[in-house]
Structures are given as structure tokens and as C-alpha cells.
N, CA, C and O atoms as a Maestro MAE file, in Angstrom:
{
 s_m_m2io_version
 :::
 2.0.0
}

f_m_ct {
 s_m_title
 :::
 protein
 m_atom[240] {
  # First column is atom index #
  i_m_mmod_type
  r_m_x_coord
  r_m_y_coord
  r_m_z_coord
  i_m_residue_number
  s_m_chain_name
  s_m_pdb_residue_name
  s_m_pdb_atom_name
  i_m_atomic_number
  :::
  1 25 44.305 75.969 -6.585 1 A "MET " " N  " 7
  2 3 44.260 74.207 -5.389 1 A "MET " " CA " 6
  3 2 44.511 75.492 -4.068 1 A "MET " " C  " 6
  4 15 44.184 75.220 -2.913 1 A "MET " " O  " 8
  5 25 45.013 76.631 -4.360 2 A "LEU " " N  " 7
  6 3 45.841 76.660 -3.111 2 A "LEU " " CA " 6
  7 2 44.630 77.654 -2.450 2 A "LEU " " C  " 6
  8 15 44.316 77.637 -1.260 2 A "LEU " " O  " 8
  9 25 43.886 78.715 -3.723 3 A "GLU " " N  " 7
  10 3 42.973 79.044 -3.182 3 A "GLU " " CA " 6
  11 2 42.421 79.090 -2.540 3 A "GLU " " C  " 6
  12 15 41.997 80.097 -1.974 3 A "GLU " " O  " 8
  13 25 42.053 77.390 -2.247 4 A "GLU " " N  " 7
  14 3 40.533 77.108 -1.241 4 A "GLU " " CA " 6
  15 2 41.755 76.591 0.243 4 A "GLU " " C  " 6
  16 15 41.507 75.822 1.171 4 A "GLU " " O  " 8
  17 25 42.622 77.108 0.050 5 A "THR " " N  " 7
  18 3 43.255 77.259 1.582 5 A "THR " " CA " 6
  19 2 43.195 78.178 2.314 5 A "THR " " C  " 6
  20 15 43.474 78.082 3.509 5 A "THR " " O  " 8
  21 25 42.626 79.815 1.453 6 A "ARG " " N  " 7
  22 3 43.409 80.111 3.018 6 A "ARG " " CA " 6
  23 2 42.057 80.898 3.251 6 A "ARG " " C  " 6
  24 15 41.238 81.592 2.649 6 A "ARG " " O  " 8
  25 25 42.261 80.497 4.187 7 A "ILE " " N  " 7
  26 3 41.479 80.669 5.863 7 A "ILE " " CA " 6
  27 2 41.056 82.355 6.595 7 A "ILE " " C  " 6
  28 15 42.095 82.938 6.288 7 A "ILE " " O  " 8
  29 25 40.786 82.692 6.829 8 A "ARG " " N  " 7
  30 3 40.882 84.140 7.548 8 A "ARG " " CA " 6
  31 2 42.766 84.921 6.728 8 A "ARG " " C  " 6
  32 15 43.889 85.352 6.987 8 A "ARG " " O  " 8
  33 25 42.063 84.678 5.979 9 A "GLY " " N  " 7
  34 3 44.189 85.340 4.935 9 A "GLY " " CA " 6
  35 2 44.564 84.773 4.133 9 A "GLY " " C  " 6
  36 15 44.707 84.848 2.912 9 A "GLY " " O  " 8
  37 25 44.943 83.396 5.837 10 A "SER " " N  " 7
  38 3 46.488 82.608 5.441 10 A "SER " " CA " 6
  39 2 46.053 81.415 4.833 10 A "SER " " C  " 6
  40 15 44.994 80.796 4.944 10 A "SER " " O  " 8
  41 25 47.280 81.168 4.030 11 A "LEU " " N  " 7
  42 3 47.574 79.306 3.236 11 A "LEU " " CA " 6
  43 2 48.401 79.062 3.630 11 A "LEU " " C  " 6
  44 15 49.631 79.114 3.613 11 A "LEU " " O  " 8
  45 25 46.770 78.441 4.458 12 A "ILE " " N  " 7
  46 3 48.059 77.518 6.134 12 A "ILE " " CA " 6
  47 2 49.270 76.848 5.888 12 A "ILE " " C  " 6
  48 15 50.423 77.140 6.206 12 A "ILE " " O  " 8
  49 25 48.604 75.496 5.000 13 A "PHE " " N  " 7
  50 3 49.174 74.847 3.865 13 A "PHE " " CA " 6
  51 2 50.485 75.124 2.937 13 A "PHE " " C  " 6
  52 15 51.189 74.246 2.439 13 A "PHE " " O  " 8
  53 25 50.679 76.662 2.801 14 A "THR " " N  " 7
  54 3 52.562 76.499 2.524 14 A "THR " " CA " 6
  55 2 53.577 77.071 3.601 14 A "THR " " C  " 6
  56 15 54.588 77.766 3.491 14 A "THR " " O  " 8
  57 25 53.016 76.596 4.520 15 A "LYS " " N  " 7
  58 3 53.384 76.574 6.028 15 A "LYS " " CA " 6
  59 2 54.439 75.159 5.931 15 A "LYS " " C  " 6
  60 15 54.115 74.161 5.288 15 A "LYS " " O  " 8
  61 25 55.889 75.295 6.772 16 A "PRO " " N  " 7
  62 3 56.248 74.025 6.753 16 A "PRO " " CA " 6
  63 2 55.278 73.730 8.562 16 A "PRO " " C  " 6
  64 15 55.091 74.408 9.572 16 A "PRO " " O  " 8
  65 25 54.889 72.246 8.056 17 A "VAL " " N  " 7
  66 3 55.164 71.384 9.240 17 A "VAL " " CA " 6
  67 2 54.861 71.783 10.526 17 A "VAL " " C  " 6
  68 15 53.868 71.868 11.248 17 A "VAL " " O  " 8
  69 25 56.221 72.030 10.580 18 A "THR " " N  " 7
  70 3 56.077 72.831 12.160 18 A "THR " " CA " 6
  71 2 55.595 74.070 12.787 18 A "THR " " C  " 6
  72 15 55.506 74.400 13.969 18 A "THR " " O  " 8
  73 25 55.311 74.662 11.701 19 A "ALA " " N  " 7
  74 3 54.479 75.681 12.245 19 A "ALA " " CA " 6
  75 2 52.927 75.217 11.476 19 A "ALA " " C  " 6
  76 15 52.087 75.428 12.351 19 A "ALA " " O  " 8
  77 25 52.577 74.953 10.857 20 A "ILE " " N  " 7
  78 3 51.256 75.034 11.805 20 A "ILE " " CA " 6
  79 2 50.966 74.490 13.030 20 A "ILE " " C  " 6
  80 15 51.458 73.547 13.650 20 A "ILE " " O  " 8
  81 25 49.666 75.611 13.373 21 A "THR " " N  " 7
  82 3 48.907 75.187 14.985 21 A "THR " " CA " 6
  83 2 48.225 74.351 15.114 21 A "THR " " C  " 6
  84 15 48.541 73.443 14.346 21 A "THR " " O  " 8
  85 25 47.307 74.095 15.763 22 A "GLU " " N  " 7
  86 3 45.795 73.203 16.263 22 A "GLU " " CA " 6
  87 2 45.375 74.454 15.916 22 A "GLU " " C  " 6
  88 15 45.412 74.347 14.691 22 A "GLU " " O  " 8
  89 25 44.878 75.934 16.209 23 A "ALA " " N  " 7
  90 3 44.322 76.324 16.135 23 A "ALA " " CA " 6
  91 2 43.743 77.081 14.413 23 A "ALA " " C  " 6
  92 15 42.603 77.383 14.062 23 A "ALA " " O  " 8
  93 25 45.519 77.227 13.389 24 A "ASP " " N  " 7
  94 3 44.759 77.191 12.616 24 A "ASP " " CA " 6
  95 2 44.036 76.010 11.855 24 A "ASP " " C  " 6
  96 15 43.135 76.345 11.086 24 A "ASP " " O  " 8
  97 25 44.281 74.885 11.961 25 A "LEU " " N  " 7
  98 3 43.716 73.976 11.660 25 A "LEU " " CA " 6
  99 2 42.409 73.681 11.666 25 A "LEU " " C  " 6
  100 15 41.778 73.348 10.663 25 A "LEU " " O  " 8
  101 25 41.991 73.782 12.697 26 A "LYS " " N  " 7
  102 3 40.943 74.464 12.922 26 A "LYS " " CA " 6
  103 2 39.717 75.158 12.286 26 A "LYS " " C  " 6
  104 15 38.617 74.873 11.814 26 A "LYS " " O  " 8
  105 25 40.335 75.990 12.479 27 A "ASP " " N  " 7
  106 3 39.648 77.297 11.841 27 A "ASP " " CA " 6
  107 2 39.531 76.842 10.104 27 A "ASP " " C  " 6
  108 15 38.557 77.134 9.410 27 A "ASP " " O  " 8
  109 25 40.756 76.068 9.603 28 A "TRP " " N  " 7
  110 3 40.588 75.863 8.094 28 A "TRP " " CA " 6
  111 2 39.446 75.039 8.451 28 A "TRP " " C  " 6
  112 15 38.229 75.220 8.455 28 A "TRP " " O  " 8
  113 25 40.195 74.107 8.741 29 A "LEU " " N  " 7
  114 3 38.214 73.003 8.706 29 A "LEU " " CA " 6
  115 2 36.616 73.437 9.048 29 A "LEU " " C  " 6
  116 15 35.711 72.845 8.460 29 A "LEU " " O  " 8
  117 25 36.310 74.521 10.046 30 A "ILE " " N  " 7
  118 3 35.353 75.055 11.008 30 A "ILE " " CA " 6
  119 2 35.391 76.038 9.323 30 A "ILE " " C  " 6
  120 15 34.274 76.256 8.854 30 A "ILE " " O  " 8
  121 25 36.321 76.447 8.702 31 A "ASP " " N  " 7
  122 3 35.258 77.034 7.325 31 A "ASP " " CA " 6
  123 2 35.791 77.106 6.620 31 A "ASP " " C  " 6
  124 15 36.554 78.042 6.381 31 A "ASP " " O  " 8
  125 25 35.612 76.126 5.975 32 A "TRP " " N  " 7
  126 3 36.217 75.250 4.899 32 A "TRP " " CA " 6
  127 2 34.815 74.572 4.095 32 A "TRP " " C  " 6
  128 15 34.269 73.489 4.300 32 A "TRP " " O  " 8
  129 25 34.457 75.707 3.062 33 A "ASP " " N  " 7
  130 3 33.095 75.747 2.301 33 A "ASP " " CA " 6
  131 2 33.346 73.587 2.044 33 A "ASP " " C  " 6
  132 15 33.571 73.478 0.839 33 A "ASP " " O  " 8
  133 25 33.362 72.640 2.462 34 A "ARG " " N  " 7
  134 3 33.547 71.693 1.750 34 A "ARG " " CA " 6
  135 2 32.085 71.192 3.063 34 A "ARG " " C  " 6
  136 15 31.512 71.766 3.989 34 A "ARG " " O  " 8
  137 25 31.984 69.163 2.089 35 A "SER " " N  " 7
  138 3 31.050 68.985 3.196 35 A "SER " " CA " 6
  139 2 31.723 67.839 4.040 35 A "SER " " C  " 6
  140 15 32.846 67.340 3.967 35 A "SER " " O  " 8
  141 25 30.598 67.581 4.906 36 A "LEU " " N  " 7
  142 3 31.632 66.856 6.454 36 A "LEU " " CA " 6
  143 2 32.195 65.434 6.272 36 A "LEU " " C  " 6
  144 15 32.674 64.888 7.266 36 A "LEU " " O  " 8
  145 25 32.175 64.520 4.611 37 A "LYS " " N  " 7
  146 3 32.075 63.306 4.699 37 A "LYS " " CA " 6
  147 2 33.576 63.827 4.029 37 A "LYS " " C  " 6
  148 15 34.486 63.243 4.617 37 A "LYS " " O  " 8
  149 25 33.958 64.517 3.242 38 A "THR " " N  " 7
  150 3 35.113 65.957 2.343 38 A "THR " " CA " 6
  151 2 36.121 66.361 3.140 38 A "THR " " C  " 6
  152 15 37.279 66.122 2.798 38 A "THR " " O  " 8
  153 25 35.807 67.118 4.471 39 A "LYS " " N  " 7
  154 3 36.441 67.406 5.815 39 A "LYS " " CA " 6
  155 2 36.348 65.964 7.161 39 A "LYS " " C  " 6
  156 15 36.712 65.510 8.245 39 A "LYS " " O  " 8
  157 25 35.558 65.841 5.964 40 A "ALA " " N  " 7
  158 3 36.304 63.800 8.191 40 A "ALA " " CA " 6
  159 2 37.540 63.530 7.370 40 A "ALA " " C  " 6
  160 15 38.609 63.631 7.973 40 A "ALA " " O  " 8
  161 25 37.584 63.031 5.422 41 A "ASN " " N  " 7
  162 3 38.773 62.882 5.287 41 A "ASN " " CA " 6
  163 2 39.828 63.191 4.762 41 A "ASN " " C  " 6
  164 15 40.714 62.414 4.407 41 A "ASN " " O  " 8
  165 25 39.807 65.192 4.609 42 A "TYR " " N  " 7
  166 3 41.540 65.113 4.858 42 A "TYR " " CA " 6
  167 2 41.290 65.309 6.317 42 A "TYR " " C  " 6
  168 15 42.221 64.674 6.813 42 A "TYR " " O  " 8
  169 25 40.429 65.923 7.535 43 A "HIS " " N  " 7
  170 3 41.474 65.211 8.662 43 A "HIS " " CA " 6
  171 2 41.568 64.068 9.339 43 A "HIS " " C  " 6
  172 15 41.513 64.105 10.568 43 A "HIS " " O  " 8
  173 25 41.763 62.566 8.494 44 A "GLY " " N  " 7
  174 3 42.430 62.142 8.656 44 A "GLY " " CA " 6
  175 2 43.644 61.460 7.488 44 A "GLY " " C  " 6
  176 15 44.288 60.412 7.537 44 A "GLY " " O  " 8
  177 25 43.620 62.175 6.829 45 A "LEU " " N  " 7
  178 3 44.868 62.096 5.451 45 A "LEU " " CA " 6
  179 2 45.679 63.116 7.352 45 A "LEU " " C  " 6
  180 15 46.406 62.702 8.255 45 A "LEU " " O  " 8
  181 25 45.069 64.325 7.114 46 A "ILE " " N  " 7
  182 3 46.339 65.332 7.623 46 A "ILE " " CA " 6
  183 2 46.603 64.450 9.119 46 A "ILE " " C  " 6
  184 15 47.770 64.494 9.509 46 A "ILE " " O  " 8
  185 25 45.891 63.872 9.753 47 A "TYR " " N  " 7
  186 3 46.147 63.310 11.568 47 A "TYR " " CA " 6
  187 2 47.497 62.709 11.096 47 A "TYR " " C  " 6
  188 15 48.487 62.653 11.826 47 A "TYR " " O  " 8
  189 25 47.455 62.243 9.757 48 A "GLY " " N  " 7
  190 3 49.021 60.304 9.764 48 A "GLY " " CA " 6
  191 2 50.202 61.830 9.561 48 A "GLY " " C  " 6
  192 15 51.345 61.766 10.013 48 A "GLY " " O  " 8
  193 25 49.762 62.913 8.943 49 A "VAL " " N  " 7
  194 3 50.471 63.708 8.141 49 A "VAL " " CA " 6
  195 2 51.728 63.671 9.155 49 A "VAL " " C  " 6
  196 15 52.845 63.154 9.124 49 A "VAL " " O  " 8
  197 25 50.621 64.898 10.558 50 A "PHE " " N  " 7
  198 3 50.736 65.492 11.802 50 A "PHE " " CA " 6
  199 2 51.544 63.908 12.754 50 A "PHE " " C  " 6
  200 15 52.700 63.961 13.175 50 A "PHE " " O  " 8
  201 25 50.748 62.790 12.903 51 A "GLY " " N  " 7
  202 3 50.776 61.690 13.492 51 A "GLY " " CA " 6
  203 2 52.316 61.373 13.502 51 A "GLY " " C  " 6
  204 15 53.007 61.320 14.519 51 A "GLY " " O  " 8
  205 25 52.942 61.078 11.637 52 A "TYR " " N  " 7
  206 3 54.231 61.292 11.099 52 A "TYR " " CA " 6
  207 2 55.392 62.626 11.576 52 A "TYR " " C  " 6
  208 15 56.241 62.880 12.430 52 A "TYR " " O  " 8
  209 25 55.053 62.930 10.952 53 A "ALA " " N  " 7
  210 3 55.754 63.931 11.945 53 A "ALA " " CA " 6
  211 2 56.274 64.162 13.596 53 A "ALA " " C  " 6
  212 15 57.249 64.785 14.017 53 A "ALA " " O  " 8
  213 25 55.338 63.487 14.245 54 A "VAL " " N  " 7
  214 3 55.379 63.642 15.697 54 A "VAL " " CA " 6
  215 2 56.428 62.364 15.783 54 A "VAL " " C  " 6
  216 15 57.020 62.133 16.838 54 A "VAL " " O  " 8
  217 25 56.601 61.623 14.709 55 A "VAL " " N  " 7
  218 3 57.223 60.485 15.837 55 A "VAL " " CA " 6
  219 2 58.592 60.193 13.856 55 A "VAL " " C  " 6
  220 15 58.650 59.173 13.169 55 A "VAL " " O  " 8
  221 25 59.145 61.150 13.702 56 A "ALA " " N  " 7
  222 3 59.810 61.441 12.961 56 A "ALA " " CA " 6
  223 2 60.704 62.738 13.456 56 A "ALA " " C  " 6
  224 15 61.630 63.415 13.008 56 A "ALA " " O  " 8
  225 25 59.926 62.690 14.582 57 A "ARG " " N  " 7
  226 3 60.545 64.285 16.146 57 A "ARG " " CA " 6
  227 2 60.541 65.781 14.552 57 A "ARG " " C  " 6
  228 15 61.252 66.754 14.806 57 A "ARG " " O  " 8
  229 25 59.948 65.805 13.453 58 A "LEU " " N  " 7
  230 3 59.775 66.920 13.334 58 A "LEU " " CA " 6
  231 2 58.739 68.217 14.124 58 A "LEU " " C  " 6
  232 15 58.751 69.448 14.124 58 A "LEU " " O  " 8
  233 25 57.860 67.110 14.778 59 A "LYS " " N  " 7
  234 3 56.854 68.298 15.520 59 A "LYS " " CA " 6
  235 2 56.366 68.092 17.244 59 A "LYS " " C  " 6
  236 15 55.368 67.523 17.686 59 A "LYS " " O  " 8
  237 25 57.205 68.613 17.796 60 A "PRO " " N  " 7
  238 3 57.122 68.279 19.457 60 A "PRO " " CA " 6
  239 2 55.468 67.975 19.732 60 A "PRO " " C  " 6
  240 15 55.071 67.696 20.864 60 A "PRO " " O  " 8
  :::
 }
 m_bond[239] {
  # First column is bond index #
  i_m_from
  i_m_to
  i_m_order
  :::
  1 1 2 1
  2 2 3 1
  3 3 4 2
  4 3 5 1
  5 5 6 1
  6 6 7 1
  7 7 8 2
  8 7 9 1
  9 9 10 1
  10 10 11 1
  11 11 12 2
  12 11 13 1
  13 13 14 1
  14 14 15 1
  15 15 16 2
  16 15 17 1
  17 17 18 1
  18 18 19 1
  19 19 20 2
  20 19 21 1
  21 21 22 1
  22 22 23 1
  23 23 24 2
  24 23 25 1
  25 25 26 1
  26 26 27 1
  27 27 28 2
  28 27 29 1
  29 29 30 1
  30 30 31 1
  31 31 32 2
  32 31 33 1
  33 33 34 1
  34 34 35 1
  35 35 36 2
  36 35 37 1
  37 37 38 1
  38 38 39 1
  39 39 40 2
  40 39 41 1
  41 41 42 1
  42 42 43 1
  43 43 44 2
  44 43 45 1
  45 45 46 1
  46 46 47 1
  47 47 48 2
  48 47 49 1
  49 49 50 1
  50 50 51 1
  51 51 52 2
  52 51 53 1
  53 53 54 1
  54 54 55 1
  55 55 56 2
  56 55 57 1
  57 57 58 1
  58 58 59 1
  59 59 60 2
  60 59 61 1
  61 61 62 1
  62 62 63 1
  63 63 64 2
  64 63 65 1
  65 65 66 1
  66 66 67 1
  67 67 68 2
  68 67 69 1
  69 69 70 1
  70 70 71 1
  71 71 72 2
  72 71 73 1
  73 73 74 1
  74 74 75 1
  75 75 76 2
  76 75 77 1
  77 77 78 1
  78 78 79 1
  79 79 80 2
  80 79 81 1
  81 81 82 1
  82 82 83 1
  83 83 84 2
  84 83 85 1
  85 85 86 1
  86 86 87 1
  87 87 88 2
  88 87 89 1
  89 89 90 1
  90 90 91 1
  91 91 92 2
  92 91 93 1
  93 93 94 1
  94 94 95 1
  95 95 96 2
  96 95 97 1
  97 97 98 1
  98 98 99 1
  99 99 100 2
  100 99 101 1
  101 101 102 1
  102 102 103 1
  103 103 104 2
  104 103 105 1
  105 105 106 1
  106 106 107 1
  107 107 108 2
  108 107 109 1
  109 109 110 1
  110 110 111 1
  111 111 112 2
  112 111 113 1
  113 113 114 1
  114 114 115 1
  115 115 116 2
  116 115 117 1
  117 117 118 1
  118 118 119 1
  119 119 120 2
  120 119 121 1
  121 121 122 1
  122 122 123 1
  123 123 124 2
  124 123 125 1
  125 125 126 1
  126 126 127 1
  127 127 128 2
  128 127 129 1
  129 129 130 1
  130 130 131 1
  131 131 132 2
  132 131 133 1
  133 133 134 1
  134 134 135 1
  135 135 136 2
  136 135 137 1
  137 137 138 1
  138 138 139 1
  139 139 140 2
  140 139 141 1
  141 141 142 1
  142 142 143 1
  143 143 144 2
  144 143 145 1
  145 145 146 1
  146 146 147 1
  147 147 148 2
  148 147 149 1
  149 149 150 1
  150 150 151 1
  151 151 152 2
  152 151 153 1
  153 153 154 1
  154 154 155 1
  155 155 156 2
  156 155 157 1
  157 157 158 1
  158 158 159 1
  159 159 160 2
  160 159 161 1
  161 161 162 1
  162 162 163 1
  163 163 164 2
  164 163 165 1
  165 165 166 1
  166 166 167 1
  167 167 168 2
  168 167 169 1
  169 169 170 1
  170 170 171 1
  171 171 172 2
  172 171 173 1
  173 173 174 1
  174 174 175 1
  175 175 176 2
  176 175 177 1
  177 177 178 1
  178 178 179 1
  179 179 180 2
  180 179 181 1
  181 181 182 1
  182 182 183 1
  183 183 184 2
  184 183 185 1
  185 185 186 1
  186 186 187 1
  187 187 188 2
  188 187 189 1
  189 189 190 1
  190 190 191 1
  191 191 192 2
  192 191 193 1
  193 193 194 1
  194 194 195 1
  195 195 196 2
  196 195 197 1
  197 197 198 1
  198 198 199 1
  199 199 200 2
  200 199 201 1
  201 201 202 1
  202 202 203 1
  203 203 204 2
  204 203 205 1
  205 205 206 1
  206 206 207 1
  207 207 208 2
  208 207 209 1
  209 209 210 1
  210 210 211 1
  211 211 212 2
  212 211 213 1
  213 213 214 1
  214 214 215 1
  215 215 216 2
  216 215 217 1
  217 217 218 1
  218 218 219 1
  219 219 220 2
  220 219 221 1
  221 221 222 1
  222 222 223 1
  223 223 224 2
  224 223 225 1
  225 225 226 1
  226 226 227 1
  227 227 228 2
  228 227 229 1
  229 229 230 1
  230 230 231 1
  231 231 232 2
  232 231 233 1
  233 233 234 1
  234 234 235 1
  235 235 236 2
  236 235 237 1
  237 237 238 1
  238 238 239 1
  239 239 240 2
  :::
 }
}
């Protein structure tokens, strides 16, 4: 499954949430070979994860 998240040679989801940047996520979503619906679903999930990280003060 991790091979699916390899974007431009990097496995961004092996990094801690505090190390993932907006550019990482944009590159991943743009380059990921999945349908728009799947990308939209994952975007919603990621939005929730990062929203929680901000509330929990894990990410500024």
C-alpha cells in the first residue's frame, strides 16, 4: 500500500504529520493515479486529520 503513496520519490505518509507540507499534499493529489472521486474522499480525510492536528496543537 505504501507504494501507492510514493510521489516524486518520496513516501510522504511515512513522515510525522508535523513534517508534511502543503506542497507535499498538492504533489501527491495531483500525481496520484486515482479517480477524482477517490481523490476528493482522501482530501476530506486529510482535511480532518490536519484540522485535528491544529486543534491538538501538533501543527501550527
